[in-house]
C-alpha positions in Angstrom: 28.1 -39.2 231.4 24.5 -39.2 230.9 23.6 -36.1 229.0 20.6 -34.0 230.7 17.5 -33.8 228.2 15.4 -30.9 228.5 11.9 -31.5 228.1 10.7 -29.7 224.8 6.7 -30.6 225.5 4.7 -27.8 224.8 2.6 -26.2 227.7 -1.1 -27.9 227.9 -3.7 -25.8 226.3 -5.0 -23.7 229.5 -8.3 -24.5 230.5 -9.5 -21.0 230.3 -8.5 -18.2 227.8 -9.5 -14.9 228.3 -8.7 -12.7 224.9 -8.8 -8.9 224.4 -12.1 -8.8 226.5 -14.1 -5.6 227.0 -17.1 -4.4 228.8 -18.4 -0.8 228.2 -21.0 1.0 230.2 -21.7 4.1 228.4 -18.5 6.2 228.2 -16.8 4.0 230.7 -14.6 0.9 229.6 -14.8 -1.3 232.6 -13.0 -4.1 231.1 -10.1 -3.0 228.5 -8.8 -5.7 226.2 -8.0 -8.0 229.3 -6.2 -11.2 228.3 -4.9 -14.1 230.7 -5.0 -17.8 230.6 -5.6 -20.2 233.7 -4.0 -23.7 233.7 -6.1 -26.9 234.6 -5.2 -27.8 238.2 -4.2 -24.5 239.3 -5.3 -21.4 241.5 -5.0 -18.3 239.8 -5.7 -15.0 241.7 -7.0 -11.8 239.8 -6.0 -8.9 242.1 -6.3 -4.9 241.6 -7.2 -2.0 243.5 -10.9 -1.1 244.1 -12.7 -0.1 240.9 -10.2 -1.8 238.6 -12.7 -4.1 237.2 -12.4 -7.6 238.9 -15.9 -8.1 239.8 -17.2 -7.1 236.2 -14.7 -9.4 234.7 -16.0 -12.1 236.9 -19.5 -11.3 235.9 -18.5 -11.6 232.1 -16.7 -14.8 232.7 -19.8 -16.9 234.3 -22.1 -15.2 232.1 -23.9 -12.7 234.0 -22.8 -10.0 231.8 -22.6 -9.8 228.0 -19.1 -8.7 226.8 -18.7 -6.1 224.0 -15.9 -7.5 222.3 -13.3 -10.1 222.9 -13.3 -14.2 223.5 -13.8 -16.4 226.3 -12.5 -19.9 225.7 -13.3 -22.6 227.9 -11.9 -26.1 227.3 -11.3 -24.9 223.7 -14.7 -24.0 223.2 -16.0 -20.4 222.6 -18.3 -19.4 225.4 -18.6 -15.7 225.3 -22.2 -15.6 223.8 -23.5 -18.7 226.0 -25.8 -18.1 228.7 -24.8 -18.9 232.2 -26.5 -22.2 232.8 -25.0 -23.2 229.7 -21.8 -22.5 231.2 -22.7 -24.1 234.3 -23.3 -27.2 232.7 -20.0 -27.2 230.7 -18.4 -26.8 234.2 -17.8 -23.4 234.8 -19.6 -22.1 237.9 -19.3 -19.0 240.0 -19.6 -18.8 244.0 -21.3 -15.3 244.8 -19.3 -12.8 246.8 -22.6 -11.8 248.4 -23.8 -15.4 250.2 -26.7 -16.7 248.0 -27.6 -19.8 250.3 -31.6 -20.5 251.2 -31.4 -19.4 254.9 -34.3 -21.3 256.0 -33.2 -24.5 254.5 -30.9 -26.8 256.2 -26.9 -27.2 255.3 -28.0 -30.7 253.4 -31.2 -29.3 251.7 -29.0 -26.3 250.4 -26.5 -28.4 248.8 -29.2 -31.3 247.7 -30.3 -28.3 245.4 -26.9 -27.9 244.0 -27.0 -31.3 243.0 -30.1 -31.3 241.5 -29.5 -28.4 239.6 -26.3 -30.0 238.4 -28.8 -33.2 237.3 -30.6 -31.0 235.0 -34.2 -31.5 236.8 -34.3 -27.6 236.6 -35.9 -26.6 240.2 -39.0 -29.5 240.2 -39.6 -30.5 243.6 -41.1 -33.7 242.9 -38.3 -36.8 242.2 -38.6 -40.6 242.7 -37.4 -41.7 246.1 -34.2 -43.5 245.1 -33.3 -40.4 243.3 -33.8 -38.3 246.4 -31.7 -40.4 248.6 -28.7 -40.6 246.0 -29.1 -36.6 245.8 -28.7 -36.6 249.8 -25.9 -38.8 250.0 -24.3 -36.5 247.7 -25.1 -33.5 249.1 -23.3 -35.1 252.3 -20.5 -36.2 250.6 -20.1 -32.5 249.3 -20.6 -31.1 253.1 -17.7 -33.5 254.3 -15.6 -31.9 251.8 -15.8 -28.4 252.7 -15.7 -29.3 256.5 -19.6 -28.9 257.0 -20.4 -32.7 257.9 -21.3 -32.0 261.6 -23.8 -29.0 260.4 -25.8 -31.0 258.3 -29.2 -30.5 260.2 -28.4 -26.9 260.9 -30.4 -24.4 259.6 -28.1 -22.4 256.8 -29.4 -18.8 258.4 -27.9 -20.0 261.9 -24.8 -20.7 260.7 -21.6 -18.3 261.5 -20.3 -16.1 258.8 -17.4 -18.3 257.9 -19.6 -21.4 257.6 -22.0 -19.6 255.5 -19.3 -18.9 253.1 -18.3 -22.7 253.4 -21.8 -23.8 252.5 -22.0 -20.9 249.4 -18.8 -22.9 248.1 -20.3 -26.1 248.6 -23.4 -25.0 246.7 -21.1 -24.4 243.6 -19.2 -27.4 244.2 -22.3 -30.0 243.9 -22.8 -28.8 240.5 -19.0 -30.8 239.9 -17.5 -27.7 238.4 -14.2 -28.0 236.3 -13.5 -24.3 237.1 -14.7 -22.5 240.3 -15.0 -18.5 240.3 -14.4 -17.4 243.7 -15.4 -13.6 244.3 -13.5 -12.5 247.8 -14.4 -15.7 249.5 -12.7 -14.6 253.0 -14.6 -11.4 252.9 -16.0 -10.6 256.4 -13.5 -13.2 258.0 -11.6 -13.4 261.1 -8.3 -14.6 261.5 -9.8 -18.4 262.3 -12.2 -18.5 259.6 -9.9 -17.0 256.9 -7.6 -19.9 258.0 -9.9 -22.4 257.5 -11.2 -21.2 254.3 -7.7 -21.2 252.5 -7.0 -24.3 253.6 -10.2 -25.5 252.0 -9.3 -24.2 248.8 -5.9 -25.7 249.2 -7.6 -29.2 249.3 -10.2 -28.1 246.5 -7.2 -27.6 244.0 -6.4 -30.9 244.1 -9.5 -31.7 241.5 -11.2 -28.1 240.5 -9.3 -25.4 239.0 -9.9 -22.2 240.8 -10.1 -18.4 239.6 -10.0 -16.4 242.5 -10.6 -12.7 243.2 -9.3 -11.9 246.8 -8.3 -8.7 248.6 -6.5 -10.6 251.4 -3.0 -10.1 249.9 -1.3 -12.6 252.6 -3.8 -15.6 251.5 -3.3 -14.7 247.6 0.4 -15.0 247.9 -0.1 -18.4 249.9 -2.6 -19.7 247.6 -2.3 -18.7 244.3 0.1 -20.6 241.6 -0.3 -17.7 239.3 -1.5 -14.0 239.6 -2.8 -11.8 237.0 -3.0 -8.0 238.2 -6.3 -5.7 236.7 -5.7 -1.8 236.7 -8.5 0.4 234.9 -9.9 -3.0 233.4 -6.5 -3.8 231.7 -4.5 -6.7 233.0 -1.1 -5.5 233.1 0.8 -8.3 234.5 0.5 -12.2 234.7 3.0 -14.6 236.6 3.9 -16.4 239.8 3.8 -14.8 243.0 7.5 -14.2 243.0 7.2 -12.6 239.7 4.3 -10.2 240.8 5.9 -9.2 244.1 8.9 -8.0 242.2 6.9 -6.3 239.1 7.6 -2.9 239.3 4.3 -2.1 237.6 2.3 -3.8 240.1 4.1 -2.5 242.9 3.5 0.9 241.4 -0.2 0.5 240.8 -1.4 -1.8 243.4 0.9 -3.4 246.1 2.9 0.1 246.9 6.7 0.3 246.6 6.9 -0.3 250.2 4.5 -3.2 250.7 6.5 -4.7 247.7 9.7 -4.4 248.9 8.9 -6.0 252.4 6.7 -9.2 250.4 10.3 -9.7 248.6 
């Protein structure tokens, strides 16, 4: 008879911890003491109805907006007062909801700029030739990871919408993030483009933690290891996709009883 020993090992410290985060705009509390944690190596989705404050919260995490109260711990370091470039250097990188690529440059040139920013060379365009070739080699590797290897010399502005979103993810990946903040990566995509992006995100999870804001609930439930639900700036529930599907508060506030019953 072999007795089964239950593991008592503590959970690893989350890569990102958000504690009682607050953001006010005049009399409006957009983020209302929001708290949740993201474990390394997971896709963590942030869902909620329009106006729930998801984008404001992502802005606070990236450093685009200063928080009024609360704490953001990234890799056990308090970063809530850290400027955006320092957060990027620490490995917390946002990919923008509104495509932020350089439309007149090629795919390769776009990604090379991301590599250059990571290397701390600011935006100086003179570099020794050997550095230049290494940078383009790294950029080509990133392009391959996001499925754009065949479009390296294509002008970015001429790419299809879905490919532009892939390039936007590539720009963020070029900085070698530990965590990627993705705000609606599937916005405006058709079914085929959405499926390509979904498969890309599943591939990226192998070496990049992802915090995802996404309205496509089918995609969220296929992708996410854990989900936090935001309503009026408050996180009302965090759990596995099954736990969120069954949570009565979430069903009332967001999914709708009927949709949640069908999902379950």
